[in-house]
N, C-alpha and C positions, 0 to 999 in steps of 0.2 A: 503493500500500499505506502510505500516512501516516495512513489512518482505520482499518485493519485491526490486530488484534494476533494474535499466535502462535495464541492459542485460538480466535480468529473464522477462521483460516486452515485449523484442522485442522477446525472445524465442533463443538467441546467447551466445557463450561463452565467457569467460572473454578476449579470445586471438581473438577474431572475426576480420577478414579483414574488410577494408573497404567497399569491394564489398559483402562482407555477412550482413551487419549492414542495405545497401542499399536495398538489396532482402529483408529482412526481414521487413523492414519498408515498402516498395512496396507491399508484400502479405497482411500484417494487415490493412494498411491502405485502401486497397480497400474493404476488409472485413467489417472495422468497419465505414468506412465514411458515417454520416449520411445521405448525399443524395444519397447515395446508398442502404438506408435502414439498415445502420448498427447503431451499439451503440455509441453515441455522445462522452460518459465519456471515455469508452475504448481506442475512436480514438484520444481523447486528452493524453492520457496517452502515447501512441507511439508514438504521435507527439512530446511530450515533450522528451522522451527518445532519439528518431532520432534526435531532436535538438541536445541535449549533443554530444551524441557519434559520429555524423558526423563531427563534430567539433574538429580537433586534440588538441587544447589547452584545450577548454572544457571540452573534455574525458580526458586529463591528468589530470586536476585539481581534475574532479570526480573520479578518479583512487585512485588519494593518498585521498581523503576524504572516500572511503570504506576500503582504507588501513587503516587509524588510527582510524576508528569506527566512522567516520560521519554519515549525514544523509544517509542512504542504499536507499530509496524509491524515487519516481519521484514526491518527493513534494514540488519542484521549490527550490532548492538550490541556492543560489547564486542570484535569482531574474532570473534565466534562462527562457527564454521566451517560452510560447506555442506556439508560430507561426512558424512554420518551414518555415526556410529562403529558398528565391531561386525561381524559377520558377515551379509550380506545372506540367506543362507540360512537362517540362525538366527531372522531375523525374520519371514520368512515361510513357515517350517515349521509345521508345527500346525494351517494352516488347511484345512478340509474333511476333515483326518485322513491325511494322504498325502504326496506331495511337494511341495516348495516350490511355491506360489500353484495348489494344484489347486483351492483354495476359490475363485478368480476364475473362475468360469465354465469351467474345464478348461484356463486358461491356464498353462503349464509355467515357472516362472520361473527354472527351474535351467538354462534356455538362456542368459538375460539373468546371471545372479549366479554368476560363476564357472567357467560352462561345463563342459563334459565329463561333468556328471552324466548326463544324458540320452543320453551313451553309453557309459556305463560297462556292464559285464557286468551282467545281473541273471538272477537265479533266476526259474525258469516259475512260474505259478499252481498250487498244489495242488487235485486234484482230490477230490471226496468222492464216495463210493456206501455205501449198508447192504446188507448181507445177515442173511437169517433164519436162523438154526441153531436144530437141537432141542435138547433138555436132553442128551441122552447125546453128541451131538457137541461139546457146550461142556465136557461134565465129560471124558470121554476124548480128546478132538481129533480130527481129521479134515481132509478137504480137499475144498474146492468149486471149481470153475470158472464162473469169472465174465466178462462182458464189459461192456463201457462204452464210453463214446463221447466222444472229444475235440473239445468243443466249439470252439475256434479251426478246425479241420481237417474235423471230421465223422468222422475215422476211427473205423473199431471196433476195438476192442484185446481181446483176450482174456488170461485168466489165472488160474492154479490158486493158490487161496488156500489158505495152509497155517492152519486154525484149531488153536490150540493147547490142549493139555489144561487145563482149567480157565478156559476164557473166560469172561467176566463177559458179563452184558447192558449195553450201551452201551460195550464195550470197543473199543479203535481198534488196528488194525493199519495200519501203515505201510509202503508200498513206495516206496524210493528211486527217483526216476528216471523216474516211469510216468504223471507228471501233464501241464501244459502243457509246451510246448519255451521255453527259456529265452531272453533276449533279449539281443543284440550278444554271442554266445558264451554267456551264461551258463547254468549248471545247469539241467536240466529240474526242472519240480515234482515233487512226490510226490503217489501215490495214497493217500489214506486211506480205510479201511474200517470204519465201525461194523458190530458184531456185535449183532444182536439175537435172544436167545436165548427161546425159545418155554418155557411155563410147563409144568412136569409135575404130574401129578395127585396127587401124594403128597408128592415132594420139593421142597423152596426152596433157593434158592441164599442165602446171605449172605456175599460174596467169595467166600472158599477154602470156608467149613463149609457144610453141609448140615443141614437141618432138616425135622422131620417131626412130624405127630400120631400117637398111639398110641393106638387107642380100648379102654379096658377097661369090663370091666361093675363094677357096684358089689360083686359079688362077690368079683371079682379081686383088685379095691383093696383090700376090706377084710380078705379071707385072704392074698392074695399069691398071686403066678403066676409061671411061667415062659414067657415068650414068643416065638416066633422071629422077628426084626424083617429086613424086607428093606435092602439097603444100597443105594446108587446106581451101584455097580460090579459089580451082580449077584449078588454072595455073601448070605449068611444070616447073622445074630448072634444070640446069645440073649441075652435080657436077663430076668435076675430080679427082679421086681417084688416090692418086702417088704411085708408084711401092713401094712393102715393108709396105704398110699401115695395122696394127695391128688390131686384134678384138679389140673394144671398144674405136677406134679413133672416136672424135667428131668433126663435121664440123658444122659450125656457118652460117647462112642466116639471114642478117640483115632486120628487116622490114618486115619480113615473117610470124611472129607470129599473136596474135590475140591483137585487139585494146584492150588498158589499158583503162580500166574502172573509173578507180581513177585519172588519166591524161590524159587529153583531148588531141588527138593529137598526142598520143605518142604511136606506136605498139611494140608490144614484137618481141622476134626472132624465127627462126625455128632453132632447133638443130637435126643434123642428124647424129646418133648414128651408126658406122660400125660392123655389127656382123658376122666375119669371119665363112663359114660353111664347114665344113669337110664332104665331101660323107661319106656315110656309107656303100654302095655295090659300088665296082670297077667292071669293066671287067678287062679278062685277060689283054688286050692292055694295060688298064691304071696302073692297079698291076705291070707290068713288067717297065712300064715307070717310075712310081714312085718310084720302087725300084732301079734302076740304078741312080736316080736323088739321092737317100738317100744315094747309097754306093759312090758317086763322092762326096758328101758334106762333107767338113773338118771343117765346123764350129764348134767352140766349145759352144753348146747350153747352157751346163748345167755347167760351169766350177765352177761358185760362189757355186753350190749344192757340187759340188765333190770335193771342198774345203774342207769342212768340213764331208767327209767321211772318213771309215777306210782305 
């Protein structure tokens, strides 16, 4: 080792970052750890190197040694301990996004460092399915029988799903203990059901609120009108449209929307948006009447636009 230094042992450059050093150590430790069938002497080398280079003060002193021709190898300068400090589980956790060591070809370091973790009770995996529900079912609530298969056993399971009033598209229902069996006596996982709500030809959902478009003729919009409006619950309400109502005008009916699944006892509103319809085909009589109205109209509808004209 006399011709190699700690940087060489870890396979990193002198200007390596702390993260580079930690990654290099994780890779080499997984390769050489004796309990994983590796070389104990090489594991000791990388442990010594990591102990020094992972400590800012020790690394600074070691770099000074190298600069002034001190001991370049991993031969135990200054009594540096060969015991890597800290928690092994912490060092190896985070690799591959799971238990310690999962990033190393599936080898579980929890069986080496600290022991016991592999034998601890663990909750079973959650299972997920989706169901399609009608607009009315989501609005008023209902029940639906579903069946699903548990992947690990192939067992077919049945369940009556209670669809809450006010269910939303993409909403999730969780049934505790209906997923995969737990490990080492741990609790079973859950069954998570996602609701997909079918579209309605007239009504749209916006959370607990319901929206709809109401067509009006140009005559009703100009003169005013009273219109019967259907609601999602099946009732009808009367809307008084003021004379001169413009297309896009929105009217709100309190508490005529859907139940709010997140706030018990709270109901959304029904929003009715007026859409003024311009006739595309006119009879001769209508055309003459509209032309007469047009010619008599002296209002300046485009004053703001014409102000910027030539």
